[in-house]
Structure formats: structure tokens, C-alpha cells
C-alpha positions in Angstrom: 7.6 13.3 -10.5 10.3 14.7 -8.6 8.3 14.8 -5.2 8.1 10.9 -5.3 12.0 10.3 -5.7 13.5 7.8 -3.1 10.6 8.3 -0.8 12.6 11.0 1.2 10.7 14.0 -0.1 8.2 15.5 2.0 4.5 15.6 1.0 4.3 19.1 1.9 4.8 22.4 -0.1 8.2 22.8 -1.7 10.4 24.5 -4.3 11.7 22.6 -7.2 14.3 23.8 -9.8 13.0 23.1 -13.3 15.5 23.4 -16.2 14.6 26.1 -18.4 12.0 27.7 -16.1 13.8 28.1 -12.6 12.5 27.8 -9.0 8.8 26.6 -9.1 6.5 26.4 -6.0 4.8 23.0 -5.7 1.9 23.3 -3.5 0.9 20.5 -1.2 -2.0 22.2 0.5 -4.9 24.5 -0.7 -3.7 27.2 1.4 -0.4 27.6 -0.7 -2.2 26.6 -4.0 -4.6 29.8 -3.5 -2.2 32.3 -2.0 1.0 31.2 -3.9 2.8 31.9 -0.5 4.9 29.0 1.0 4.7 30.8 4.4 0.9 30.0 4.4 1.8 26.1 4.3 -0.5 24.0 6.5 1.0 20.7 5.4 2.1 18.2 8.1 5.7 17.3 7.9 5.0 13.7 6.8 7.2 11.9 4.2 5.6 9.7 1.7 7.1 6.5 3.4 5.9 7.7 6.8 2.4 8.1 5.3 2.3 4.8 3.3 3.9 2.4 5.9 0.8 2.2 8.4 -1.5 1.8 5.4 0.7 -1.0 3.8 1.0 -2.8 7.3 -2.6 -2.9 7.9 -3.4 -4.3 4.4 -0.6 -7.0 4.8 -2.0 -7.8 8.3 -5.5 -8.2 6.8 -4.2 -10.3 4.0 -2.3 -12.7 6.4 -5.4 -13.2 8.5 -7.4 -14.0 5.3 -4.7 -16.5 4.4 -4.9 -18.2 7.8 -8.8 -18.3 7.5 -8.6 -20.2 4.1 -5.9 -22.6 5.3 -8.2 -23.5 8.3 -11.0 -24.0 5.8 -8.9 -26.0 3.5 -7.8 -28.3 6.6 -11.6 -28.6 7.5 -12.6 -29.9 4.1 -9.6 -32.1 3.6 -10.6 -33.8 7.0 -14.3 -34.1 5.8 -13.0 -35.7 2.7 -10.8 -38.1 4.6 -13.4 -39.0 7.3 -16.1 -39.7 4.8 -13.9 -41.4 2.3 -15.1 -39.0 -0.6 -12.9 -39.0 -3.6 -11.1 -35.8 -4.1 -12.0 -34.8 -7.8 -8.7 -32.7 -7.9 -6.4 -35.3 -6.6 -4.2 -36.9 -9.4 -5.1 -40.6 -9.6 -2.1 -43.0 -9.7 -1.9 -45.5 -12.3 -2.0 -49.1 -11.2 
């Protein structure tokens, strides 16, 4: 898809030159899809990168938070094992 090349194309109505066909209107909103008139475009001038970056950032922050929670939980259970002298079933036993 040409609209997704390098992340710099806008996610709005535009024309593309198609080999063997010529100039083709690629609608990005319902107004242009229905009217076939690019002057009726209601798309915002947002690039794919501008659109996706906040979404990815929010997801990464959520994952970092979850990793911290799991690390804290892991530390808690490691301390419980150490304080109660419970044998860790996942720890490799050394040969004596």
C-alpha cells in the first residue's frame, strides 16, 4: 500500500498515480468516498506516525508499569522463601 510508505504519507484523501491506470483518488473520509470530490475532504492532516506514536507510547508505559509490578511481586516471594527457609523448587541444586 502506497499510503503506508515510510510513515510520511498523510492519512487523508489523496491522489496516487497507478501504472496503467493513471491518477486515482484514494479517499480517506466518507465525504470523499461518497462524493468522489477531494474538495469535500474532512480528513485531519495527521500522518500515520503522528497518529500511532501516542498509542504506542501509552502501551509501552502500561507494559513498563506491569513489569515493575511483577518485579515487586517476585521480590516479595523471594523474601518469603528466604525468611521461611522454604526450598525453592525452581532453583538448581548444587552437587555435593
